[in-house]
C-alpha positions in Angstrom: -6.8 1.1 -24.2 -8.7 3.8 -22.3 -8.5 1.7 -19.1 -4.7 1.4 -19.6 -4.4 5.1 -20.0 -6.5 5.6 -16.8 -4.3 3.1 -14.9 -1.2 4.9 -16.0 -2.5 8.3 -15.2 -3.5 7.1 -11.8 -0.1 5.5 -11.2 1.6 8.8 -12.4 -0.6 10.8 -10.0 0.2 8.5 -7.1 3.9 8.6 -8.0 3.8 12.4 -8.1 2.0 12.6 -4.7 4.0 9.9 -2.9 6.0 11.1 0.1 9.6 10.4 -0.1 10.6 7.2 1.6 12.9 7.5 4.7 16.0 5.4 4.9 17.4 2.9 2.5 15.2 0.5 0.6 15.3 -3.1 1.6 14.6 -6.5 0.1 13.1 -6.5 -3.4 13.3 -2.7 -3.6 17.0 -2.7 -2.9 17.6 -5.5 -5.4 15.6 -3.6 -8.1 17.5 -0.4 -7.6 20.8 -2.3 -7.6 19.8 -4.0 -10.9 18.9 -0.7 -12.5 22.3 0.7 -11.4 24.1 -2.3 -12.8 22.3 -1.9 -16.1 23.4 1.8 -16.2 20.0 3.3 -15.5 20.2 6.1 -13.0 17.0 7.2 -11.2 16.7 10.6 -9.6 14.0 9.4 -7.2 14.2 5.8 -5.9 10.7 5.7 -4.5 9.2 6.9 -7.8 11.2 4.3 -9.7 9.9 1.6 -7.3 6.3 2.7 -7.7 6.7 2.7 -11.5 8.2 -0.8 -11.5 5.3 -2.1 -9.4 2.9 -0.4 -11.9 4.5 -2.4 -14.7 3.5 -5.6 -12.9 -0.1 -4.2 -12.5 -0.3 -3.6 -16.2 0.9 -7.1 -16.9 -1.7 -8.5 -14.5 -4.3 -6.5 -16.3 -3.4 -8.3 -19.5 -1.3 -5.8 -21.4 1.2 -7.4 -23.7 5.0 -6.9 -23.3 4.9 -4.4 -26.2 2.0 -2.4 -24.7 3.8 -2.3 -21.3 7.0 -1.2 -23.0 5.2 1.5 -24.9 3.5 2.7 -21.7 6.8 2.9 -19.8 8.4 4.8 -22.6 5.5 7.3 -22.7 5.6 7.9 -19.0 9.4 8.2 -18.9 10.5 10.2 -21.9 14.0 10.4 -20.6 14.5 6.7 -21.2 15.6 5.4 -24.6 13.7 2.5 -26.0 16.4 0.2 -24.8 16.4 1.8 -21.4 12.6 1.4 -21.2 13.0 -2.3 -22.2 15.6 -2.8 -19.5 13.5 -1.0 -16.9 10.5 -3.1 -17.8 12.5 -6.4 -17.7 14.2 -5.6 -14.4 10.8 -4.6 -12.9 9.2 -7.8 -14.0 12.1 -9.9 -12.9 12.1 -8.3 -9.4 8.4 -7.8 -8.7 6.4 -10.2 -10.9 8.7 -13.0 -12.2 5.6 -15.0 -12.9 5.2 -12.9 -16.0 8.6 -13.7 -17.4 8.7 -16.1 -20.4 4.9 -16.3 -20.9 4.1 -17.6 -24.3 0.8 -15.6 -24.3 1.0 -11.9 -24.0 4.5 -11.5 -25.4 6.3 -10.9 -22.1 10.0 -11.0 -21.8 
């Protein structure tokens, strides 16, 4: 669990230091942001949301269960409700790492 905390802390630091992207997102990033909007999730900083979504996939690749990832997303984004965190996590997984969807092991969406 300490490794997970370190990964999240590192991701948060990277997100906080990332320079704002110029122009409109394209491809998967645009699809991700559109899906968030359609789900009613507003994000004040698109580049941070994209980085956070990609971090979700990193956590899944590192073996975290769906519940662990959801808990991590909720802790890092206290403005999200539990349902909002679940939606964010599912949309992130669907967009950036669909190979993790429907896995019988690990409890992913």
